[in-house]
PyMOL Python script that loads the backbone (N, CA, C, O; Angstrom):
from pymol import cmd

cmd.read_pdbstr("""\
ATOM      1  N   MET A   1      88.284 -72.074 148.441  1.00  0.00           N
ATOM      2  CA  MET A   1      87.855 -71.831 149.840  1.00  0.00           C
ATOM      3  C   MET A   1      87.371 -72.700 150.948  1.00  0.00           C
ATOM      4  O   MET A   1      87.115 -73.801 150.460  1.00  0.00           O
ATOM      5  N   VAL A   2      87.201 -72.688 151.868  1.00  0.00           N
ATOM      6  CA  VAL A   2      87.028 -73.541 152.819  1.00  0.00           C
ATOM      7  C   VAL A   2      86.142 -72.899 154.062  1.00  0.00           C
ATOM      8  O   VAL A   2      86.347 -71.909 154.765  1.00  0.00           O
ATOM      9  N   TRP A   3      85.064 -73.879 154.041  1.00  0.00           N
ATOM     10  CA  TRP A   3      83.953 -73.271 155.231  1.00  0.00           C
ATOM     11  C   TRP A   3      83.709 -74.583 156.393  1.00  0.00           C
ATOM     12  O   TRP A   3      83.719 -75.812 156.322  1.00  0.00           O
ATOM     13  N   ILE A   4      83.483 -73.525 157.519  1.00  0.00           N
ATOM     14  CA  ILE A   4      83.244 -75.091 158.620  1.00  0.00           C
ATOM     15  C   ILE A   4      82.276 -74.522 159.355  1.00  0.00           C
ATOM     16  O   ILE A   4      82.441 -73.412 159.860  1.00  0.00           O
ATOM     17  N   ASN A   5      80.971 -75.340 159.518  1.00  0.00           N
ATOM     18  CA  ASN A   5      79.839 -74.802 160.332  1.00  0.00           C
ATOM     19  C   ASN A   5      79.558 -75.838 161.667  1.00  0.00           C
ATOM     20  O   ASN A   5      79.133 -76.994 161.679  1.00  0.00           O
ATOM     21  N   GLY A   6      79.926 -75.046 162.647  1.00  0.00           N
ATOM     22  CA  GLY A   6      80.062 -76.191 164.104  1.00  0.00           C
ATOM     23  C   GLY A   6      78.807 -76.180 164.421  1.00  0.00           C
ATOM     24  O   GLY A   6      78.036 -75.522 163.722  1.00  0.00           O
ATOM     25  N   ARG A   7      78.329 -76.908 165.545  1.00  0.00           N
ATOM     26  CA  ARG A   7      76.699 -76.413 166.174  1.00  0.00           C
ATOM     27  C   ARG A   7      76.635 -75.644 166.796  1.00  0.00           C
ATOM     28  O   ARG A   7      75.585 -75.615 167.438  1.00  0.00           O
ATOM     29  N   THR A   8      77.573 -74.586 167.045  1.00  0.00           N
ATOM     30  CA  THR A   8      76.868 -72.785 167.251  1.00  0.00           C
ATOM     31  C   THR A   8      76.980 -72.400 166.261  1.00  0.00           C
ATOM     32  O   THR A   8      76.721 -71.250 166.614  1.00  0.00           O
ATOM     33  N   THR A   9      77.148 -72.301 165.225  1.00  0.00           N
ATOM     34  CA  THR A   9      76.950 -71.419 163.994  1.00  0.00           C
ATOM     35  C   THR A   9      75.646 -70.577 164.030  1.00  0.00           C
ATOM     36  O   THR A   9      74.517 -71.039 163.863  1.00  0.00           O
ATOM     37  N   PRO A  10      75.917 -69.439 164.242  1.00  0.00           N
ATOM     38  CA  PRO A  10      74.469 -68.431 164.321  1.00  0.00           C
ATOM     39  C   PRO A  10      74.043 -68.488 163.135  1.00  0.00           C
ATOM     40  O   PRO A  10      74.925 -68.633 162.289  1.00  0.00           O
ATOM     41  N   GLY A  11      72.680 -68.408 162.660  1.00  0.00           N
ATOM     42  CA  GLY A  11      71.930 -68.109 161.194  1.00  0.00           C
ATOM     43  C   GLY A  11      71.424 -69.457 161.007  1.00  0.00           C
ATOM     44  O   GLY A  11      70.928 -69.626 159.893  1.00  0.00           O
ATOM     45  N   GLY A  12      71.406 -70.544 161.842  1.00  0.00           N
ATOM     46  CA  GLY A  12      70.405 -71.571 161.674  1.00  0.00           C
ATOM     47  C   GLY A  12      70.866 -72.495 160.669  1.00  0.00           C
ATOM     48  O   GLY A  12      70.171 -73.433 160.277  1.00  0.00           O
ATOM     49  N   ARG A  13      72.058 -72.240 160.234  1.00  0.00           N
ATOM     50  CA  ARG A  13      72.959 -73.378 158.916  1.00  0.00           C
ATOM     51  C   ARG A  13      73.089 -74.410 159.669  1.00  0.00           C
ATOM     52  O   ARG A  13      73.019 -74.511 160.894  1.00  0.00           O
ATOM     53  N   ALA A  14      73.292 -75.205 158.830  1.00  0.00           N
ATOM     54  CA  ALA A  14      73.470 -76.791 159.052  1.00  0.00           C
ATOM     55  C   ALA A  14      75.319 -77.185 159.421  1.00  0.00           C
ATOM     56  O   ALA A  14      76.374 -76.943 158.834  1.00  0.00           O
ATOM     57  N   MET A  15      74.989 -77.807 160.538  1.00  0.00           N
ATOM     58  CA  MET A  15      76.420 -78.115 160.614  1.00  0.00           C
ATOM     59  C   MET A  15      77.072 -78.618 159.491  1.00  0.00           C
ATOM     60  O   MET A  15      76.469 -79.274 158.642  1.00  0.00           O
ATOM     61  N   GLY A  16      78.709 -78.262 159.398  1.00  0.00           N
ATOM     62  CA  GLY A  16      79.059 -79.327 158.248  1.00  0.00           C
ATOM     63  C   GLY A  16      80.386 -78.624 157.514  1.00  0.00           C
ATOM     64  O   GLY A  16      80.551 -77.469 157.905  1.00  0.00           O
ATOM     65  N   VAL A  17      81.105 -78.959 156.794  1.00  0.00           N
ATOM     66  CA  VAL A  17      82.006 -78.857 156.217  1.00  0.00           C
ATOM     67  C   VAL A  17      82.099 -78.562 154.468  1.00  0.00           C
ATOM     68  O   VAL A  17      81.828 -79.466 153.678  1.00  0.00           O
ATOM     69  N   GLY A  18      82.431 -77.466 154.101  1.00  0.00           N
ATOM     70  CA  GLY A  18      82.607 -77.175 152.240  1.00  0.00           C
ATOM     71  C   GLY A  18      84.039 -76.558 152.327  1.00  0.00           C
ATOM     72  O   GLY A  18      84.790 -76.076 153.175  1.00  0.00           O
ATOM     73  N   ILE A  19      84.002 -76.915 150.612  1.00  0.00           N
ATOM     74  CA  ILE A  19      85.450 -76.646 149.842  1.00  0.00           C
ATOM     75  C   ILE A  19      85.084 -76.674 148.757  1.00  0.00           C
ATOM     76  O   ILE A  19      84.406 -77.522 148.177  1.00  0.00           O
ATOM     77  N   GLN A  20      85.712 -75.308 148.249  1.00  0.00           N
ATOM     78  CA  GLN A  20      85.043 -74.671 146.679  1.00  0.00           C
ATOM     79  C   GLN A  20      86.463 -75.031 145.965  1.00  0.00           C
ATOM     80  O   GLN A  20      87.528 -74.518 146.306  1.00  0.00           O
ATOM     81  N   PHE A  21      86.344 -75.812 145.116  1.00  0.00           N
ATOM     82  CA  PHE A  21      87.246 -75.876 144.024  1.00  0.00           C
ATOM     83  C   PHE A  21      87.230 -75.281 142.745  1.00  0.00           C
ATOM     84  O   PHE A  21      86.076 -75.335 142.320  1.00  0.00           O
ATOM     85  N   GLY A  22      88.196 -74.588 141.721  1.00  0.00           N
ATOM     86  CA  GLY A  22      87.829 -73.886 140.839  1.00  0.00           C
ATOM     87  C   GLY A  22      88.884 -74.168 139.348  1.00  0.00           C
ATOM     88  O   GLY A  22      89.945 -74.751 139.570  1.00  0.00           O
ATOM     89  N   GLY A  23      88.650 -73.851 138.223  1.00  0.00           N
ATOM     90  CA  GLY A  23      88.933 -74.273 137.507  1.00  0.00           C
ATOM     91  C   GLY A  23      87.958 -75.765 136.616  1.00  0.00           C
ATOM     92  O   GLY A  23      86.993 -76.420 137.010  1.00  0.00           O
ATOM     93  N   ILE A  24      88.533 -75.816 135.693  1.00  0.00           N
ATOM     94  CA  ILE A  24      88.350 -77.107 134.831  1.00  0.00           C
ATOM     95  C   ILE A  24      88.231 -78.255 135.730  1.00  0.00           C
ATOM     96  O   ILE A  24      87.168 -78.872 135.790  1.00  0.00           O
ATOM     97  N   GLU A  25      89.498 -78.666 136.605  1.00  0.00           N
ATOM     98  CA  GLU A  25      89.593 -79.504 137.499  1.00  0.00           C
ATOM     99  C   GLU A  25      88.520 -79.815 138.644  1.00  0.00           C
ATOM    100  O   GLU A  25      88.317 -80.917 139.152  1.00  0.00           O
ATOM    101  N   GLY A  26      87.966 -78.780 138.901  1.00  0.00           N
ATOM    102  CA  GLY A  26      87.388 -78.114 139.889  1.00  0.00           C
ATOM    103  C   GLY A  26      85.717 -78.658 139.841  1.00  0.00           C
ATOM    104  O   GLY A  26      85.002 -79.131 140.725  1.00  0.00           O
ATOM    105  N   ALA A  27      85.434 -78.322 138.215  1.00  0.00           N
ATOM    106  CA  ALA A  27      84.232 -78.850 137.422  1.00  0.00           C
ATOM    107  C   ALA A  27      84.382 -80.247 137.510  1.00  0.00           C
ATOM    108  O   ALA A  27      83.499 -80.982 137.954  1.00  0.00           O
ATOM    109  N   ASN A  28      85.734 -80.725 137.003  1.00  0.00           N
ATOM    110  CA  ASN A  28      85.075 -82.160 137.200  1.00  0.00           C
ATOM    111  C   ASN A  28      85.241 -83.214 138.338  1.00  0.00           C
ATOM    112  O   ASN A  28      84.914 -84.384 138.138  1.00  0.00           O
ATOM    113  N   LEU A  29      85.810 -82.746 139.675  1.00  0.00           N
ATOM    114  CA  LEU A  29      85.937 -83.320 140.679  1.00  0.00           C
ATOM    115  C   LEU A  29      84.280 -82.764 141.491  1.00  0.00           C
ATOM    116  O   LEU A  29      83.760 -83.528 142.304  1.00  0.00           O
ATOM    117  N   GLN A  30      83.847 -81.897 141.273  1.00  0.00           N
ATOM    118  CA  GLN A  30      82.273 -81.639 141.501  1.00  0.00           C
ATOM    119  C   GLN A  30      81.529 -82.472 140.635  1.00  0.00           C
ATOM    120  O   GLN A  30      80.613 -82.935 141.316  1.00  0.00           O
ATOM    121  N   LYS A  31      81.451 -82.958 139.307  1.00  0.00           N
ATOM    122  CA  LYS A  31      80.460 -83.785 138.993  1.00  0.00           C
ATOM    123  C   LYS A  31      80.933 -84.799 139.419  1.00  0.00           C
ATOM    124  O   LYS A  31      80.004 -85.571 139.659  1.00  0.00           O
ATOM    125  N   LYS A  32      82.364 -85.462 139.770  1.00  0.00           N
ATOM    126  CA  LYS A  32      82.881 -86.768 140.146  1.00  0.00           C
ATOM    127  C   LYS A  32      82.139 -87.049 141.511  1.00  0.00           C
ATOM    128  O   LYS A  32      81.618 -88.140 141.742  1.00  0.00           O
ATOM    129  N   ILE A  33      82.124 -85.828 142.541  1.00  0.00           N
ATOM    130  CA  ILE A  33      81.704 -86.035 143.778  1.00  0.00           C
ATOM    131  C   ILE A  33      80.258 -86.165 143.668  1.00  0.00           C
ATOM    132  O   ILE A  33      79.831 -87.224 144.128  1.00  0.00           O
ATOM    133  N   GLU A  34      79.115 -85.120 143.028  1.00  0.00           N
ATOM    134  CA  GLU A  34      77.970 -85.572 142.893  1.00  0.00           C
ATOM    135  C   GLU A  34      77.468 -86.700 142.399  1.00  0.00           C
ATOM    136  O   GLU A  34      76.366 -87.053 142.820  1.00  0.00           O
ATOM    137  N   SER A  35      78.062 -87.406 141.536  1.00  0.00           N
ATOM    138  CA  SER A  35      77.670 -88.816 141.200  1.00  0.00           C
ATOM    139  C   SER A  35      78.150 -89.639 142.041  1.00  0.00           C
ATOM    140  O   SER A  35      77.729 -90.773 141.815  1.00  0.00           O
ATOM    141  N   LEU A  36      78.806 -89.584 142.865  1.00  0.00           N
ATOM    142  CA  LEU A  36      79.027 -90.734 144.540  1.00  0.00           C
ATOM    143  C   LEU A  36      78.166 -90.443 145.007  1.00  0.00           C
ATOM    144  O   LEU A  36      77.331 -91.348 145.022  1.00  0.00           O
ATOM    145  N   ILE A  37      77.797 -89.372 145.556  1.00  0.00           N
ATOM    146  CA  ILE A  37      76.564 -88.924 146.336  1.00  0.00           C
ATOM    147  C   ILE A  37      75.560 -89.204 145.928  1.00  0.00           C
ATOM    148  O   ILE A  37      74.742 -89.381 146.831  1.00  0.00           O
ATOM    149  N   ALA A  38      75.002 -89.411 144.496  1.00  0.00           N
ATOM    150  CA  ALA A  38      73.393 -89.810 144.303  1.00  0.00           C
ATOM    151  C   ALA A  38      72.615 -90.387 144.659  1.00  0.00           C
ATOM    152  O   ALA A  38      71.426 -90.304 144.965  1.00  0.00           O
ATOM    153  N   GLY A  39      73.660 -91.278 144.591  1.00  0.00           N
ATOM    154  CA  GLY A  39      72.702 -92.577 145.418  1.00  0.00           C
ATOM    155  C   GLY A  39      72.558 -91.994 146.945  1.00  0.00           C
ATOM    156  O   GLY A  39      71.843 -92.967 147.186  1.00  0.00           O
ATOM    157  N   TYR A  40      72.581 -91.390 148.023  1.00  0.00           N
ATOM    158  CA  TYR A  40      72.815 -91.391 149.130  1.00  0.00           C
ATOM    159  C   TYR A  40      71.206 -91.143 149.250  1.00  0.00           C
ATOM    160  O   TYR A  40      70.532 -90.353 148.588  1.00  0.00           O
ATOM    161  N   THR A  41      70.768 -92.052 150.296  1.00  0.00           N
ATOM    162  CA  THR A  41      69.407 -92.253 150.570  1.00  0.00           C
ATOM    163  C   THR A  41      69.061 -91.724 152.098  1.00  0.00           C
ATOM    164  O   THR A  41      67.943 -92.126 152.421  1.00  0.00           O
ATOM    165  N   ARG A  42      69.590 -91.071 152.958  1.00  0.00           N
ATOM    166  CA  ARG A  42      69.574 -90.812 154.417  1.00  0.00           C
ATOM    167  C   ARG A  42      68.543 -89.627 154.296  1.00  0.00           C
ATOM    168  O   ARG A  42      69.103 -88.568 154.577  1.00  0.00           O
ATOM    169  N   ALA A  43      67.483 -89.499 154.033  1.00  0.00           N
ATOM    170  CA  ALA A  43      66.843 -88.083 153.688  1.00  0.00           C
ATOM    171  C   ALA A  43      66.676 -87.727 155.264  1.00  0.00           C
ATOM    172  O   ALA A  43      65.988 -86.723 155.450  1.00  0.00           O
ATOM    173  N   ASP A  44      67.142 -88.317 156.356  1.00  0.00           N
ATOM    174  CA  ASP A  44      66.923 -87.985 157.564  1.00  0.00           C
ATOM    175  C   ASP A  44      67.997 -87.091 157.738  1.00  0.00           C
ATOM    176  O   ASP A  44      67.922 -86.541 158.837  1.00  0.00           O
ATOM    177  N   GLN A  45      69.129 -86.678 156.958  1.00  0.00           N
ATOM    178  CA  GLN A  45      70.311 -86.316 157.151  1.00  0.00           C
ATOM    179  C   GLN A  45      70.240 -85.297 155.762  1.00  0.00           C
ATOM    180  O   GLN A  45      70.494 -85.883 154.709  1.00  0.00           O
ATOM    181  N   PRO A  46      69.978 -84.098 155.677  1.00  0.00           N
ATOM    182  CA  PRO A  46      70.177 -83.201 154.966  1.00  0.00           C
ATOM    183  C   PRO A  46      71.227 -82.926 154.329  1.00  0.00           C
ATOM    184  O   PRO A  46      72.174 -83.140 155.085  1.00  0.00           O
ATOM    185  N   THR A  47      71.773 -82.362 152.786  1.00  0.00           N
ATOM    186  CA  THR A  47      72.843 -81.944 152.413  1.00  0.00           C
ATOM    187  C   THR A  47      72.554 -80.842 151.890  1.00  0.00           C
ATOM    188  O   THR A  47      71.456 -80.636 151.373  1.00  0.00           O
ATOM    189  N   ASN A  48      73.770 -79.720 151.964  1.00  0.00           N
ATOM    190  CA  ASN A  48      73.451 -78.605 151.172  1.00  0.00           C
ATOM    191  C   ASN A  48      74.496 -78.937 149.968  1.00  0.00           C
ATOM    192  O   ASN A  48      75.541 -78.287 149.985  1.00  0.00           O
ATOM    193  N   THR A  49      74.347 -79.716 149.112  1.00  0.00           N
ATOM    194  CA  THR A  49      75.338 -79.868 148.227  1.00  0.00           C
ATOM    195  C   THR A  49      74.722 -79.156 147.120  1.00  0.00           C
ATOM    196  O   THR A  49      73.502 -79.201 146.964  1.00  0.00           O
ATOM    197  N   MET A  50      75.607 -78.393 146.210  1.00  0.00           N
ATOM    198  CA  MET A  50      75.427 -77.322 145.324  1.00  0.00           C
ATOM    199  C   MET A  50      75.742 -77.827 143.817  1.00  0.00           C
ATOM    200  O   MET A  50      75.646 -77.045 142.871  1.00  0.00           O
TER     201      MET A  50
END
""", "prot")
cmd.dss("prot")
cmd.show_as("cartoon", "prot")
cmd.util.cbc("prot")
cmd.orient("prot")
């Protein structure tokens, strides 16, 4: 599944793109991505990472 929120997305959602992966490969990829962004320090640019 993929979602895209543009500047005019209703509901006050943040602008961005999301991709959902499934299965064991998806879980492993999620862990890898989370480890890569763990050091993200730009507090002025919030993320919606789950």
